[in-house]
C-alpha positions in Angstrom: -19.7 88.3 33.7 -19.6 86.1 30.6 -17.1 83.3 30.1 -16.2 82.0 26.7 -17.1 78.3 26.3 -14.3 75.9 25.4 -13.9 75.4 21.7 -14.8 72.0 20.2 -12.1 69.4 20.3 -10.5 68.9 16.9 -9.9 65.3 17.6 -11.9 63.3 15.1 -10.7 59.9 16.2 -13.3 57.6 17.6 -12.5 55.2 20.3 -13.7 51.6 19.7 -13.7 50.8 23.3 -13.9 52.7 26.5 -12.6 51.9 29.9 -14.1 52.9 33.2 -12.3 56.2 33.1 -12.0 56.5 29.4 -14.4 57.9 26.8 -17.7 56.1 26.3 -17.8 53.5 23.6 -18.8 55.1 20.3 -22.0 53.8 18.5 -21.5 51.3 15.7 -22.7 53.8 13.1 -19.9 56.1 14.2 -17.2 53.5 14.4 -18.1 52.1 11.0 -19.1 55.4 9.5 -17.7 54.8 6.0 -19.6 51.5 5.8 -22.8 53.0 7.1 -22.7 56.0 4.8 -21.9 53.8 1.8 -24.7 51.4 2.6 -27.1 54.4 2.9 -26.3 55.5 -0.6 -26.8 52.0 -1.9 -30.1 51.6 -0.1 -31.3 55.0 -1.4 -30.4 54.1 -5.0 -32.0 50.7 -4.9 -35.1 52.2 -3.2 -35.4 54.8 -5.9 -35.2 52.2 -8.6 -37.7 49.9 -6.8 -40.3 52.7 -6.4 -39.8 54.7 -9.6 -43.2 53.7 -11.0 -45.2 53.9 -7.9 -47.3 56.8 -9.1 -48.8 54.6 -11.8 -49.8 51.9 -9.3 -51.8 53.9 -6.8 -55.6 54.3 -6.8 -57.8 57.2 -5.9 -60.6 55.0 -4.5 -60.7 53.0 -1.3 -62.9 55.4 0.6 -65.4 52.7 1.4 -64.6 49.2 2.9 -64.6 46.5 0.2 -67.2 44.4 2.0 -69.7 47.4 2.3 -73.4 46.8 1.5 -73.4 49.6 -1.0 -70.7 48.0 -3.1 -72.5 44.7 -3.0 -75.7 46.4 -4.1 -73.7 47.9 -7.1 -72.4 44.5 -8.0 -75.9 42.9 -8.0 -77.3 45.8 -10.1 -74.6 45.4 -12.7 -74.7 41.6 -12.8 -78.5 41.1 -12.8 -79.9 44.3 -14.2 -77.2 46.2 -16.0 -78.2 49.2 -14.0 -75.1 49.8 -11.8 -73.7 53.3 -11.7 -71.8 54.0 -14.9 -68.0 54.4 -14.6 -67.8 57.0 -17.3 -70.1 59.8 -18.3 -69.7 61.9 -21.4 -71.5 65.3 -21.4 -72.2 66.4 -25.0 -73.2 70.0 -25.5 -74.7 71.2 -28.8 -72.6 73.9 -30.4 -72.7 75.7 -33.7 -75.5 78.0 -34.6 -77.6 79.8 -32.0 -80.4 77.6 -30.6 -78.9 74.3 -31.6 -80.0 71.3 -29.6 -78.9 67.7 -29.2 -82.0 66.6 -31.1 -80.8 68.1 -34.4 -80.0 65.6 -37.2 -76.3 66.6 -37.1 -76.0 66.3 -33.3 -77.8 62.9 -33.3 -75.5 61.5 -36.0 -72.4 62.8 -34.1 -73.8 61.3 -30.8 -74.3 57.9 -32.4 -70.8 58.0 -34.0 -69.3 58.9 -30.6 -71.1 56.0 -29.0 -69.7 53.6 -31.6 -66.2 55.0 -31.1 -66.4 54.5 -27.4 -67.9 51.0 -27.6 -65.0 49.9 -29.8 -62.4 50.8 -27.1 -60.7 48.0 -25.2 -62.1 47.2 -21.7 -65.4 49.0 -22.4 -68.1 46.6 -21.4 -71.2 48.4 -22.5 -72.4 51.9 -23.6 -75.7 53.7 -23.4 -76.5 57.1 -24.9 -79.4 59.5 -25.2 -79.6 59.0 -29.0 -79.8 55.2 -29.0 -81.8 54.6 -25.7 -85.1 56.1 -27.0 -84.1 59.7 -26.1 -85.2 59.5 -22.5 -85.6 62.9 -20.7 -83.4 61.7 -17.9 -80.4 61.8 -20.2 -81.2 65.2 -21.6 -81.1 68.7 -20.1 -84.2 70.7 -19.8 -83.2 73.1 -22.5 -82.2 70.3 -24.9 -78.7 71.8 -25.1 -76.8 68.8 -23.7 -77.2 65.1 -23.4 -75.4 62.2 -21.7 -73.5 59.1 -22.9 -72.8 56.5 -20.3 -70.2 53.7 -20.3 -69.2 50.8 -18.1 -65.6 49.6 -17.9 -64.0 46.3 -17.0 -61.9 46.0 -13.8 -61.5 47.5 -10.3 -61.1 51.1 -9.4 -57.5 51.3 -10.4 -58.2 49.6 -13.7 -61.2 51.7 -14.6 -59.2 54.8 -13.8 -56.5 53.7 -16.2 -59.1 52.9 -18.9 -60.6 56.4 -18.5 -57.1 58.0 -18.7 -56.6 56.1 -22.0 -60.0 56.8 -23.5 -60.6 60.4 -22.6 -58.4 62.0 -25.2 -60.0 60.0 -27.9 -63.7 60.9 -27.2 -63.6 64.4 -25.8 -63.3 67.8 -27.4 -65.0 68.9 -30.6 -67.0 66.0 -32.2 -68.8 67.5 -35.1 -71.4 69.9 -33.7 -70.9 68.5 -30.2 -68.5 69.7 -27.5 -67.8 66.7 -25.3 -66.4 66.6 -21.8 -65.7 63.5 -19.6 -66.9 62.8 -16.0 -68.1 60.0 -13.8 -66.3 57.9 -11.2 -63.5 56.6 -13.5 -62.8 60.0 -14.9 -62.6 61.5 -11.4 -60.2 58.7 -10.4 -58.0 59.4 -13.4 -58.1 63.2 -12.7 -57.3 62.6 -9.0 -54.3 60.3 -9.8 -53.0 62.9 -12.3 -53.5 65.8 -9.9 -52.0 63.9 -7.0 -48.8 63.1 -9.0 -48.6 66.8 -10.2 -49.1 68.0 -6.6 -46.4 65.7 -5.2 -43.9 67.1 -7.7 -45.0 70.7 -7.1 -44.9 70.4 -3.3 -41.4 69.1 -3.4 -40.3 71.9 -5.7 -41.9 74.5 -3.4 -40.9 73.0 -0.1 -37.3 72.0 -0.6 -35.7 75.4 -1.4 -37.7 77.1 1.3 -36.9 74.4 3.8 -33.2 74.5 3.0 -33.2 78.3 3.5 -34.9 78.0 6.9 -32.4 75.3 7.9 -29.6 77.6 6.9 -31.0 80.3 9.2 -31.3 77.7 12.0 -27.8 76.2 11.7 -25.8 78.9 10.0 -23.6 76.2 8.4 -24.5 75.0 4.9 -23.2 71.5 5.7 -25.5 71.2 8.7 -28.4 72.7 6.8 -28.4 70.1 3.9 -28.1 67.0 6.2 -31.8 67.0 7.2 -32.8 67.4 3.5 -30.6 64.4 2.5 -32.2 62.3 5.3 -35.6 63.4 4.1 -34.8 62.2 0.5 -33.5 58.9 2.0 -36.8 58.5 3.9 -38.9 59.4 0.9 -37.2 57.0 -1.4 -37.4 54.2 1.0 -41.1 54.8 1.5 -41.9 54.9 -2.2 -40.2 51.5 -2.5 -42.4 50.1 0.3 -45.6 51.5 -1.2 -44.6 50.1 -4.6 -44.2 46.6 -3.2 -47.5 47.0 -1.2 -49.3 48.0 -4.4 -48.6 44.5 -5.8 -50.7 42.9 -3.1 -53.3 45.4 -2.0 -54.9 48.8 -3.0 -52.7 51.8 -2.3 -54.2 55.2 -2.3 -52.7 58.2 -4.1 -53.2 60.1 -0.9 -50.8 57.8 0.9 -48.0 58.6 -1.6 -48.5 62.4 -1.2 -48.9 62.3 2.6 -45.9 60.0 3.0 -43.7 62.2 0.9 -44.6 65.3 2.9 -44.0 63.4 6.2 -40.6 62.1 5.0 -39.2 65.6 5.0 -41.2 66.8 8.0 -40.1 64.0 10.2 -36.5 63.9 9.0 -36.1 67.6 9.5 -37.7 67.3 13.0 -35.4 64.5 14.1 -32.2 65.9 12.5 -32.9 69.4 13.9 -33.0 68.1 17.5 -30.0 65.7 17.0 -27.7 68.1 15.3 -28.6 70.9 17.8 -27.8 68.7 20.7 -24.6 67.4 19.1 -23.4 71.0 18.4 -24.3 72.0 22.0 -22.1 69.1 23.3 -19.2 70.0 21.0 -19.3 73.7 22.0 -19.3 72.5 25.6 -15.8 71.0 25.0 -16.7 67.4 24.2 -14.7 65.5 21.6 -16.5 64.0 18.7 -17.2 60.5 20.0 -18.4 61.5 23.5 -20.5 64.3 21.9 -22.2 61.8 19.6 -22.6 59.3 22.4 -24.3 61.9 24.7 -26.5 63.1 21.8 -27.8 59.6 21.0 -28.2 58.8 24.7 -30.4 61.9 25.3 -31.9 63.4 22.2 -31.5 60.1 20.3 -33.5 58.3 22.9 -36.2 60.9 22.7 -36.2 60.7 18.9 -36.6 56.9 19.1 -39.5 57.2 21.4 -41.0 59.9 19.3 -40.7 57.8 16.2 -42.4 54.9 18.0 -45.3 57.2 19.0 -45.7 58.5 15.4 -45.6 54.9 14.1 -48.1 53.9 16.7 -50.5 56.6 15.6 -50.1 55.4 12.0 -50.6 51.8 13.0 -54.0 52.8 14.5 -55.2 53.5 11.0 -54.9 49.7 10.3 -57.9 49.2 12.7 -60.2 50.6 10.0 -61.3 48.5 7.0 -61.0 51.4 4.5 -58.2 50.8 2.0 -57.3 54.5 1.9 -56.8 54.6 5.7 -54.8 51.3 5.7 -52.5 52.4 2.9 -51.9 55.8 4.6 -51.2 53.9 7.8 -48.7 51.6 6.1 -47.0 54.5 4.3 -46.9 56.4 7.6 -45.2 53.6 9.5 -42.7 53.1 6.6 -41.8 56.7 6.4 -41.4 57.0 10.2 -39.1 54.0 10.3 -37.0 55.3 7.4 -36.8 58.8 8.9 -35.8 57.3 12.3 -33.2 55.0 10.6 -31.8 57.9 8.6 -31.6 60.2 11.7 -30.3 57.7 14.3 -28.0 55.6 12.1 -27.0 57.5 8.9 -26.9 61.0 10.4 -24.4 60.1 13.2 -22.1 58.4 10.6 -22.2 61.5 8.4 -21.5 63.7 11.4 -18.5 61.6 12.3 -17.3 61.8 8.7 -17.6 65.6 8.7 -16.1 66.2 12.1 -15.2 69.9 12.5 -16.1 70.6 8.9 -19.7 70.7 10.0 -19.1 74.2 11.4 -17.3 75.5 8.3 -18.8 78.8 6.9 -21.1 79.1 10.0 -22.2 82.7 9.6 -23.7 82.8 13.1 -20.7 81.3 14.9 -19.6 84.6 16.4 -22.9 85.1 18.2 -23.1 81.6 19.4 -19.5 81.6 20.8 -20.0 84.8 22.7 -23.5 84.2 24.1 -24.0 85.1 27.8 -23.7 82.6 30.6 -25.7 82.4 33.8 -24.3 82.5 37.4 -23.8 78.7 37.3 -21.6 78.8 34.2 -24.4 77.5 32.0 -26.0 79.5 29.2 -28.3 82.3 30.5 -32.0 81.9 30.3 -33.4 83.0 26.9 -36.8 84.5 25.9 -38.7 81.2 26.0 -37.3 80.4 29.4 -38.5 83.8 30.7 -41.9 83.3 29.2 -42.2 79.9 30.9 -41.2 81.4 34.2 -43.9 84.1 33.8 -46.5 81.5 33.1 -45.5 79.6 36.2 -45.6 82.6 38.4 -49.4 82.9 37.7 -50.3 79.5 36.3 -54.1 79.9 36.5 -54.0 83.5 35.2 -51.9 82.4 32.3 -53.2 78.9 31.6 -56.9 79.4 31.7 -57.0 82.0 28.8 -54.8 79.7 26.7 -57.0 76.7 27.4 -60.1 78.8 26.6 -58.6 79.8 23.3 -58.1 76.2 22.3 -61.7 75.3 23.4 -63.0 78.3 21.3 -61.1 77.0 18.3 -62.5 73.6 18.8 -66.2 74.7 19.0 -66.9 74.5 15.2 -66.2 70.8 15.4 -69.4 70.3 17.3 -71.2 71.3 14.2 -69.4 68.9 11.9 -71.6 67.2 9.2 -69.9 64.2 7.8 -70.1 63.1 4.2 -67.7 61.9 1.4 -65.9 63.9 -1.2 -67.1 63.3 -4.7 -65.9 65.0 -7.9 -65.8 68.2 -5.9 -62.6 67.0 -4.4 -61.1 68.2 -7.7 -60.6 71.9 -8.7 -63.7 73.3 -10.4 -61.9 74.0 -13.6 -61.2 70.3 -14.3 -63.4 68.6 -16.9 -64.6 65.9 -14.4 -65.5 68.7 -12.0 -67.5 70.6 -14.6 -69.3 67.5 -15.6 -70.2 66.7 -12.0 -71.6 70.2 -11.5 -73.7 69.8 -14.7 -75.0 66.4 -13.6 -76.2 67.9 -10.3 -77.7 71.0 -11.9 -79.2 69.7 -15.2 -79.6 65.9 -14.8 -81.0 65.4 -11.3 -83.4 62.7 -12.6 -80.7 60.7 -14.5 -80.4 58.3 -11.6 -76.6 58.7 -11.4 -75.7 58.6 -7.8 -79.3 57.9 -6.7 -80.2 55.6 -3.9 -81.1 52.1 -5.1 -82.7 49.2 -3.1 -82.0 45.8 -4.6 -84.1 42.7 -3.7 -82.3 39.7 -5.4 -84.3 36.5 -6.0 -87.6 38.4 -5.4 -90.6 37.6 -7.7 -92.7 40.8 -8.2 -95.5 38.9 -9.8 -96.1 36.4 -7.0 -95.5 39.0 -4.2 -96.7 42.2 -5.9 -98.7 43.5 -2.8 -95.6 43.1 -0.6 -93.4 45.0 -3.0 -96.1 47.7 -3.4 -96.3 48.2 0.4 -92.5 48.3 0.7 -92.3 51.0 -2.0 -95.0 53.0 -0.3 -93.1 52.9 3.0 -89.9 54.1 1.4 -91.7 56.9 -0.4 -92.9 58.1 3.0 -89.4 58.5 4.4 -88.6 62.1 5.1 -86.6 63.6 2.3 -87.6 61.0 -0.3 -89.2 62.7 -3.4 -90.0 59.7 -5.5 -89.6 56.0 -5.7 -89.7 54.1 -9.1 -90.0 50.4 -9.4 -91.7 47.6 -11.4 -95.1 48.3 -9.6 -95.1 52.0 -10.5 -94.1 55.4 -9.1 -94.6 56.4 -5.5 -94.7 59.8 -3.7 -95.5 60.7 -0.1 -96.5 57.1 0.9 -98.9 56.6 -2.0 -98.6 55.3 -5.6 -98.8 58.3 -7.9 -98.5 56.5 -11.2 -99.1 53.1 -12.6 -96.2 51.1 -14.1 -95.2 52.0 -17.7 -93.1 50.3 -20.3 -90.0 51.9 -18.6 -90.9 50.2 -15.4 -89.8 46.8 -16.8 -86.2 47.8 -16.4 -86.6 47.4 -12.6 -87.3 43.7 -12.8 -85.4 40.7 -14.2 -85.5 36.9 -13.6 -83.0 37.5 -10.8 -85.1 39.9 -8.7 -86.1 43.6 -8.6 -84.7 46.9 -7.6 -86.2 50.3 -6.7 -84.7 53.7 -7.6 -85.1 56.3 -4.8 -84.8 60.0 -5.6 -84.3 62.4 -2.7 -83.8 66.1 -2.0 -80.3 67.5 -2.1 -77.2 66.1 -3.6 -76.1 62.4 -3.5 -73.1 63.0 -1.2 -75.1 65.3 1.2 -75.1 64.0 4.8 -79.0 64.3 4.7 -79.0 61.7 2.0 -77.0 59.4 4.3 -79.6 59.9 7.0 -82.3 58.8 4.5 -80.4 55.7 3.7 -80.3 54.8 7.4 -84.1 55.2 7.7 -84.6 53.1 4.5 -82.4 50.3 5.8 -84.3 50.4 9.1 -87.7 49.7 7.3 -89.1 46.2 7.3 -88.5 44.7 3.8 -90.3 41.7 2.1 -86.9 40.1 1.5 -83.2 40.7 2.0 -82.7 44.3 0.7 -79.3 45.8 -0.3 -79.2 49.6 -0.3 -76.7 51.3 -2.6 -75.9 54.7 -4.1 -73.8 57.6 -2.9 -75.7 58.1 0.3 -75.2 54.5 1.2 -71.5 54.8 0.5 -71.4 57.6 3.1 -73.1 55.4 5.6 -70.9 52.5 4.9 -67.8 54.6 5.2 -68.9 56.2 8.5 -70.2 53.1 10.3 -66.9 51.3 10.7 -65.3 54.6 11.8 -68.0 54.9 14.6 -67.6 51.2 15.5 -63.8 51.0 15.6 -62.9 54.5 16.6 -63.0 53.7 20.4 -60.6 50.8 19.8 -58.2 53.0 17.8 -58.3 55.7 20.4 -57.7 53.2 23.2 -54.7 51.7 21.3 -53.2 55.1 20.6 -53.7 56.3 24.2 -52.3 53.1 25.7 -49.4 53.0 23.4 -48.5 56.7 23.8 -48.9 56.5 27.6 -46.6 53.5 27.7 -43.9 55.1 25.5 -43.9 58.4 27.3 -43.8 56.6 30.6 -40.8 54.5 29.4 -39.1 57.8 28.5 -39.8 59.7 31.7 -40.8 57.1 34.3 -43.4 59.6 35.7 -47.1 58.7 35.1 -48.4 62.3 35.7 -46.2 63.6 32.9 -47.4 60.8 30.5 -51.1 61.6 31.4 -50.6 65.3 31.0 -49.1 64.7 27.5 -52.2 62.8 26.4 -54.6 65.4 27.7 -52.9 68.4 26.2 -52.4 66.7 22.9 -56.1 65.9 22.7 -57.0 69.5 23.5 -54.6 70.8 20.8 -56.1 68.4 18.2 -59.7 69.3 19.0 -58.7 72.9 18.2 -57.3 71.8 14.9 -60.5 69.9 14.0 -62.6 72.9 14.8 -60.4 75.0 12.5 -60.8 72.4 9.7 -64.6 72.5 10.0 -64.5 76.3 10.1 -62.5 76.5 6.9 -63.4 73.5 4.8 -67.0 72.8 5.8 -68.2 76.4 6.3 -65.9 77.9 3.6 -64.1 80.6 5.6 -60.6 81.8 4.8 -60.6 80.4 1.2 -58.4 83.2 0.0 -55.8 82.3 2.6 -55.7 78.5 2.0 -56.5 78.5 -1.7 -59.8 78.2 -3.5 -61.8 75.0 -3.3 -65.4 73.8 -3.6 -67.5 74.1 -0.4 -69.8 71.1 0.0 -71.2 72.0 3.5 -69.8 68.7 4.9 -66.5 67.3 6.3 -65.1 64.1 4.8 -65.7 61.4 7.3 -62.2 60.1 7.0 -60.4 63.4 7.2 -60.4 63.8 11.1 -59.2 60.2 11.4 -56.2 60.8 9.1 -55.3 64.2 10.7 -55.7 62.8 14.2 -53.5 59.7 13.8 -50.7 61.8 12.1 -50.9 64.9 14.2 -51.2 63.1 17.5 -47.9 61.3 16.7 -46.3 64.6 15.6 -47.4 66.4 18.7 -46.0 63.6 20.9 -42.8 64.2 19.0 -42.4 67.6 20.5 -43.7 66.4 23.9 -41.1 63.6 24.0 -38.2 66.1 23.2 -39.5 68.6 25.8 -40.1 66.1 28.6 -36.8 64.4 28.1 -35.0 67.7 28.6 -37.2 68.7 31.6 -36.6 65.3 33.2 -32.8 65.6 32.5 -32.7 69.0 34.2 -34.7 67.6 37.2 -32.4 64.7 37.7 -29.5 67.1 37.8 -31.1 68.5 40.9 -33.3 71.4 39.6 -36.7 72.0 41.1 -39.9 72.0 39.1 -39.8 75.7 38.1 -36.2 75.7 37.1 -36.3 72.3 35.3 -39.4 73.3 33.3 -37.9 76.8 32.5 -34.6 75.3 31.4 -36.3 72.5 29.4 -38.6 74.9 27.6 -35.7 77.4 27.0 -33.5 74.7 25.5 -36.2 73.3 23.2 -38.9 75.9 22.5 -36.7 77.8 20.0 -36.1 74.5 18.2 -39.8 73.7 18.4 -40.6 77.0 16.8 -38.2 76.5 13.9 -39.2 72.8 13.6 -42.9 73.7 13.5 -42.3 76.5 11.0 -40.4 74.2 8.7 -43.0 71.4 9.2 -45.7 74.0 8.4 -43.8 75.0 5.2 -43.7 71.3 4.2 -47.4 70.8 5.0 -48.3 74.2 3.4 -46.7 72.8 0.2 -49.1 69.8 0.6 -51.9 72.3 1.1 -51.2 73.9 -2.3 -52.8 70.7 -3.8 -55.7 71.0 -6.0 -57.3 68.1 -4.2 -59.4 69.2 -1.3 -58.6 66.2 0.8 -54.9 66.7 0.6 -55.3 70.5 1.0 -57.3 69.9 4.3 -54.7 67.4 5.6 -51.9 69.9 4.8 -53.7 72.8 6.5 -54.6 70.6 9.5 -51.1 69.3 10.1 -49.5 72.7 9.6 -51.9 74.3 12.1 -51.5 71.4 14.6 -47.7 71.7 14.5 -47.7 75.5 15.0 -50.3 75.4 17.8 -48.5 72.5 19.5 -45.0 73.9 19.3 -45.9 77.4 20.5 -49.2 77.7 22.4 -49.2 74.3 24.0 -45.5 73.6 24.7 -44.4 77.1 25.3 -47.3 78.4 27.4 -49.7 75.7 28.5 -47.2 73.0 29.6 -45.3 75.3 32.0 -48.6 76.4 33.6 -49.9 72.8 34.0 -46.6 71.5 35.4 -46.5 74.3 37.9 -50.0 73.5 39.1 -49.1 69.8 39.4 -46.0 70.7 41.5 -44.5 67.6 43.2 -47.1 65.3 41.6 -45.1 65.6 38.4 -42.3 63.6 40.0 -44.4 60.9 41.6 -43.7 57.4 40.5 -44.5 53.9 41.9 -41.6 51.9 43.4 -41.3 49.6 40.5 -40.7 52.6 38.2 -38.3 54.3 40.6 -36.3 51.1 40.8 -35.4 51.5 37.1 -33.3 54.6 37.9 
């Protein structure tokens, strides 16, 4: 027999105080709801004004720590030899009649004019081109159809990217008989910044209407559906203001802006979904406005606060690493989590108090909610997820082992991960910088751009010629090294293959010498990084600084390896302490860590399967397969996804513990907890997946991979782990779930 639940109380008055038998004291945000709502509008407007130009202040660099050996080698090369990697590369193709080459009189004249035009630009330090450098073969393609013009700019990564953005329209396109395209690190940075800004706007346009539609399906009421979106906008505006101020004192990555914007809506929707659902549940149970909000904040609000702390803790772990990109993502993540929590726990209750019963106006699903069936105890009957949880607990091993095996199977590709760094291939193939990068790898392998360099400052090659000769021989004998060029000649296979020529003089200066090392494969290939490790391990006649793209990969990876244990320990300890504070049960906290780690390993395996091995490209959108995984990608996904998965865990465990403290046994408390939250988890994960899928539409492979990884992690965690694996594990643990030491039990 079903009984109709009491309708919500129409009393919108809020008690400022509560006696022992009276209603509980309303939170400050509810008692001063007009003030709080007004302040929220003011803060949002000021934050929007403060952060309006943040897109022009972010950098697309920062993948390597600023104190890295490879960057120091580049500085020495530029200062003492003028041989550092060029910031800007112009690829000039001969056009016009059939068989035209870059050596024709017309092409040469156009090339020299182009060089003069570029050299006259502000912040261009020096320029070198095929036509004025003696027409070296290294700067010309084999078929003589294209040639290179190299330029060096003044300033850091952000400044050189700005110079490239300003210069590119003036020196590209048709230049007489030449068709000119721009590439190089500065052009890539400019393209990445432009693409990131475009993707941020596009993801918002895609995600917002879809998200609002899904929220309307969840809540039924238009008023309830738009509140999470408003909180997301509040969080996004606040975060952009923080990142804008941060950009004044340190390097802020463009990736941090895009990821923070996506997280603003993802977290705000998550938190608001749980809070509004619990508030409506209390109101439909007969509670007046103030007691309903009080209970909501005491239960779901407490879980949201702990969840926000876990997400912020995961983001804070990124500060352990010296990479500017990781630190800026960590700062942006902490800021967006704080703003989402502030909007959900302070601004949202004030708005709910202002709306009162108007929150339910035009609720198209109100009829079904009012007449839902009740159980024998007068409480809502067990739903689909509750029945699934009961089924898993009846045969926990039979149900849990296949689910765990599925996650392990998904994780298997991660064991084959090969770590490198994204280069220009982080961009879509159709971009000019991407096309130039492809041409450099295909037609200009001997140009030296991106090659490994070994710098020996203050080394006298005339006085110590034999030592330098022996060192060059040892380097040429390293596996994978094709050729070594230096002031003492050319070396192959551990022997000198050619005596020094006039061109060999470029490798020496009064300040020292350097060697250019050419190897098999592409500069960003992980095999190149392994060669760098072997070269650095060789005994050198003086202090040697190894640079180049392979060295950058090593310098990006080494701090990750060194500091990852500390980051993991901090995350695990922080998460364990927070979940323990929420539940007071150590076994539940430990279980949360283990299951989250298993879920994330499955996500990492999927990322390797898709982005390293190139599967499912039609599903996630086309990208360039490099055969490697960016060394920083798993760190970013782990720190964000671990916090997000703990978000679901905190909400679920708080509801299970609440049921247990009401007297329910393990099976019933778990079934009820899953039943009351799994439906919300599914909707929340679906909405979060939509937000992250919008991020995954990015043309930048790094952002695409982060979006796919976070969307997959949310869906796996909310359905497979929370809906299936958690009930099985808790049933197996039995009474151990509820064990707690005396000092913890004393807190209850």
